[in-house]
N, C-alpha and C positions, 0 to 999 in steps of 0.2 A: 486627497496623499498631497503633503506636502511636495518642493522642485527639489529638496534635498536630497527625498528620499526616491525619487522619478529618474533623478540623476544616477543614484548607486545602483539602479538596479538598470540601468541602461549603460551599457559600457561603453557601447556606439557612440552614444550622445557626447558620452564623457569624454571621450577618444576624438569628440571632431573639438570639443574644448579646450585637451589639451595639445601636448604636445602631439605628432603624428610616431606611428611605435614602427617607424621605419630599419633596416637593418643596415648594423655599422658596417664602416667599413674599414677592417681592424689589421691591415697591412703594415699599418705603423704602430701597431701598439703590440708592446712587449709580450711575449708568447704569456710570460706569467701572470700579466692582468688581462691577458685573455679568459684564462681559463676560473680565475674570481675577483667573484663580487665581494666588495667591499660593504655590500648595504643589501639588506630587505626588504622589499616593499612592506612599511607596518602600516596598513590603510585603515585609520578608526574612519568613520563615518561622519561623510559632510555634512558644516551645519548646515542652515537652509542661507544662513549670509555670506558661508564661503562658497557654496554653489554659486551664486550669483556674484561674486566678485570675480568669481572665474570664466564665468558667461559673458558678462560683461566688460572684466578688466584685463582677463589676456589679449584678447587681441590689437588689444592698444601695450601693454607693458609684457607681453610674455615675447619668447623668443621661441622656434621650433626649433629641433634639430636636424641637421643637414652637416654631410660628412662633404664641405669643402672650408676655404679656410673667412672668415667675413671680416667686414669692415665694418668695425664698432663705431668708427666716427659716423658713420652713416645710421647703424642702427640708433645712436644715444642724439643724433641732430649734434653733436657740436666735439671737438679734441679737449680733453680734459685729462689730469692724471685717475686712471681705471686699476681698480682693482677687483679680486673674484674670490667670494666667501661660498668654500665646498661649503655645503650641508649646514643653512638655513633655521632652522629647524621648522618654530612658528613664526619666526623672522621680528618679532619684536628685537631683540638687539640692532636684528638690520636698518630696519627703518628708523630708529636712533640715530648709527654709523649714519645715513645716508641725510639725516635730517638735521643734524649737525655740523655735516662737510658738503653745504650742496655744491662744491666747487670739482667734489668727486665725483667718478659716476662708479656704481656700483652694479656687479653683474654677480647677480645670487644662485646657486644650485637645490635646488633639493627633488627630491622624489616622491616627496611623502605631501599624498595633495592636499590635506588638511591642512597643513603649514604654507602651503604655495596661494592656497587659498584667502590663508589669515593676512598672509603678508601684504595680497595682492587687495584687501579691506585696507590695512594700514597706507597703503599710495595711496588710494583715494582722500581714506581720512587727511591726511597732512597731505596733501595733495605734492608729494614729490615726486621732482621727473628725471631724478636721475637715477632710479636703480631698474633691473631690466632682470624678467625671472628665467628660467627654463627650468625644467622638470628630465632629467636625463643622463644615466649617466655623466658622472666626472669624467673620469678617464677618456672615454669618446672626445667630450666639448674639448676638455685642456688636449687633448693630441692633433684632432682636425679640424677647429674650429678658432683657435686663439692663434695670435699668430709669435714665430721666438719675440725675444727683447722686446714686448708692450704691454706688460703691465707694471705697475707700481710697488700692487702687493697683492701678497695670497693671504686669506682667513680661513684657516681652519678651528674653531671652536667646539668644542667639543663632541669630537668624533664618536657613530662605535668605537666603544673600545673591548669589544670581543675579548671578555673577560677570561673564558675557556682556553685552557692552553690549546687546547688544540684548535681551538678556532685564529688565534692569533695572525696568522698567515693570510687572513679575510681582512684585518687591518688598513684605514686606507695610507698611512704612513710609512712607505715601503721604500728600499733604496733603488728601485727603477721608477717607480711614481714625481717621488722625489726629484730625480733628474729631469724629467718630463715638463713639470714642474716650475723647477728654476731657469731651463731653457727659455720660459714665457716670459720670464722677468726681466724688467731692466736691469744694466748693471747698477747695484745699489738699493736697486728693488728689496723688498723683504719678505717670511714667510713668517706668518706669526701664528701657531697654532698654541690650545689652551684646552685640558682636559682635567679633568676630579678623580683620574682611574692612575694610581702612583708608578704602576708597571705599564702604564700606556704610556706615562711621560719621560719614565727612566729608558724606553725602546724608540720613541720620539727624538730624545737628547741623542739617545747615539745613532743614531739615523741623519741625522741633522748634521751631527757634528762631521761625522764619518763623509759626508758630500765635498769635497774637494771643493767646490764651487762658493761654498757656505763659509761664511763668518758670524760665529756666535754674539750677539749686541750686549751680553752679559757672561757673566760667569757660572754655569749652568741654565740657572732657570733665571726668569723675567719678571721683572716686579708688573705688576698687571696695567698695562700703558691708560693712558685717562681718556684712550677715546673706545675703549670696549668697555660697551657696559655691564655693570652689576649687573645680573638675572637676581628676579626674587626666587629660584629655583636654588642661584650659587648662593644667595646669600643668607638660606635656610641651611645650605651648608655648611655652611662658614660659623655659621653658629652652634651647630652641632659640631665643632672641631673635623670638620671635613678638608683636607685640602685641594687645594684648587693650583695647577701648576702650569703657567705661561710661557713659552719658547718662543725669540726671535730672534730671527735667524737674516742675515742681507747678503746679496749676492756678490763678490767681489768686483 
């Protein structure tokens, strides 16, 4: 039996390799965010390579959730401009961004374990030292582990669009959460969102424009910044005529 199958059939071992499932402290989380999750754990089967990467890479590059503020300079081993990415998927774009900007530190959050395993593989393959990963609800991480006025930027690329109208309340970009995100940015820091779902782009534009502490860096939607890689999936969609919308807002 392969290691990947053994891990998938042994949740206790997988739990030790990933973050502990602690009960979060929710006293500082808005009631709206306590009730509604913006994600569903869609667990595909881990490949043997992903399982191995988690087993060997998580102790070095992973950060377990803890309901307390963290000194990220200690975690990264240096003081550098720091960026948070929420929902890095399979991690290809995240690895490329980190590789192209070695002077910046990146904290990536993703609840999809195959994606975590894949990015850990890329970290080892590219010998990246400026990436740390978490596998936990981003709301808990932002509210309980990241100090106000500490981030240079927040990246949210192609979050789940929850395309059915009755599910729009589950979308990550909501006024309450955006307000919390802004509080974690330094003055001049940016929130960069991207989506290929036009209705979600419209909602993002409305929510971000309504936040008084933010200003749009463009008129409505921004050109794709050079630092955001064009993924194979996105490139294929563009060739088929599908739209992609970037929004870059700056904290005043």
